[in-house]
C-alpha angles and dihedrals in degrees: 000000000000114000120231124197108247130201102231095204116109108213109206118195109182146204108158087342098308111154134207122182096209098154090038093078123019094219091058092050090051093049093048092050090053090048091050091051095048130068113263120213122229118232114281116217144189114215117179133188114193129193133180135239103021126249147261091286098194090056093043106050120073114234096251113071098180121033144037119331125198134191093277092057090059096039089066092060142051087269088072092121088067095056094101090054096048094120091059098042129097123188108200102203133194097039126139127196122224136262106025120192116225137169087243094057091115101107138018093253095062104021125111095183146337122321099233108104140319090250110019095063094036097056092038091055099034100092097016102049082211129123120252126239139253092042133209125185091197112088089199097047087125097162093057094092093169092060098035101043108015106039116128133192119261095228145039127280130245095260093058095042090053096042093050088072108023096037095043092125091066099041099282092278124137125230100248115179127189108210096203093047089227121119120254123236129210092278092056108026118109105169123081124176093192140351108314091355114123113205112219100197122188127313102178119073096206088065091059094043095051090054090057102048093078090058097056117121115240131207098048136296123333109248120231089246091053091047095048089055098050109019116137093008115134105204094205093049090048095059109017096103092051090043091056090051094044094053088063095055124106106247142153124279089249093054090048089055092048091047092051091049092048092048090053090051091053091053093050097044102024102111124110109278115238132187101232106036098113138121089242091057090050089055091047089055089053097255100145128142095263092059098049105070129057115250144097116064099323109038093119098031121090094203099038132090112267112201103314135000110327127072117231093261093058093048088063091042089057093047090052090050094047092045088054093048090050091046089228089137134011095192113059127170125188112193126193118208130261123216089032138138113224088206100172094058114107122220127216091269092054096254125123127248112261100167123094113248093239094052092045091054089061087052091224103078089250141070096257128117112250129341140109116000112230115236113262094008095132089054088053091051093044091051093049092049092051090048093055092046089053091050092052090046089052091051091049091049093050092050092048092051093061114089121225110178108300091339136052132254087254091057089056095046140067105224110187134183110208127185125205094229140015102226110012095213097049092039089215121159100198120093087032118196107237129165118194122190127186130034095241092225096324094309089122134040113231133193103077146357132310117200101211094187103063109334093251114155091208105057111159117263091211125246107266091146095059095105139024101030088104090032091255115156126255110240111228091241093050101061093105094053093078089064133060119287114261112259094039125101094003105144105142118260087218089079092053090051086055089055092052094047094048091046093059095044105262113155134210137210122238091286091064094242118125108267133173107248093021122141102193134087117267109254103155131055132175130348101287135018094190112075093211089062090068090072106110095028126235092346090063093083143001124197099037119268113221106172098179110036125182132050134287120262098249095150100068113083112238116250 
């Protein structure tokens, strides 16, 4: 092997012990100089909160659907907890999710989705935009348990598609956290690592926290000047090519020992340095030992106190914020449970909720369609809506409290609250309630609402309050009337998913679908972007049919 003269000085440049051998190899010195002279991009992240069964839409949406929104606009709604964050909030309006169940899903001329189940097919298709299998075209095929209860989507979900590229360093897996700790079933699960492969995620917060402690910076806070010089630089990625070449050189035993020690140091301190990944920051977020294990009066209760000060939802919020600050994951999902009693929430009369959230969404304390309104059910739904809004506001506040250079972690993220349905009684997927926080490095405009369907500033908020406020019954034929009329607010959610993927740096191949090694913008997502095309299941179309490719313009402020 040809011998090369080597400079035997190890140049250590440290932050928490991180080492770069800049003078050790000329090519590394050149590359580092270029990096220091060019702008470095902070990590871009997707952080999702997901809740089931929709909301009281006319109490949820601000009056303006296209234009700036201030604190007062939110204060008049159930999104009031977000009022203080109005400048960093975007409401993308006019969107529909895919594969809606409906009693008319019997033939292609009237269907708006498959006939499996009002929840099984919806959650299966929500983040996949893929049909579920096995399929049934009969919405009342109640004895077909395989199709109704066990159907699964035929493709991966958004979290896995995104993480495959932006979480490559940790196996391409998203951080998916179940707030209740309980496992999901096929009527509540939303994450799929492959076709017909549900992804369970993590239900215990101490598992997440323990994985972060080895990433904490030591020796005090990173200064803004330090951070500006090294942000976003992976030490291992910076030198790995030269390291491989160097290991093949003929060198002295002393240099081999130095090289081995240096390589080990890179492996132990080689992550991307962030400004807020410290034990002190974890404590400031409330992540202390007493909060991280289930117990006390609220260990199995999402809304209840656990052992100290935070409820269980905020424990997972804090873990999401800290995971983002430590750059341990750039795709983070926080999922609240379905079929669950939020028993620690207090109603307006001082009593506690005793009704399961699914049964309450039907207004009748059961899963039927229409019937006798249960007394106080609208108070229950209103209380649940306000609770979820507060949880998302707390998440946004935590992300915005974490510095990242001259911005915050929130500014470099897209934090989105998605809901399974629009109105929980009508089970409609059009006019979907979505709250987006953070510009994700200026990929999104924030400070108001953008109606992606037609730019109208007066898009309907739906009519969730039509029945049950006076305890009047819901006629069987009037279930749909609490939702938004079909044909209104139906811009495909696929396009918004393209926005999110592009914002965090996911790339596509020439087809427009996200692909490892791609170099193009993502323009296609899922199998169908017209909910009616889902009728018939997977056999309805191959190859995929995306009628409206590309992403929404969510960067231009509305006028």
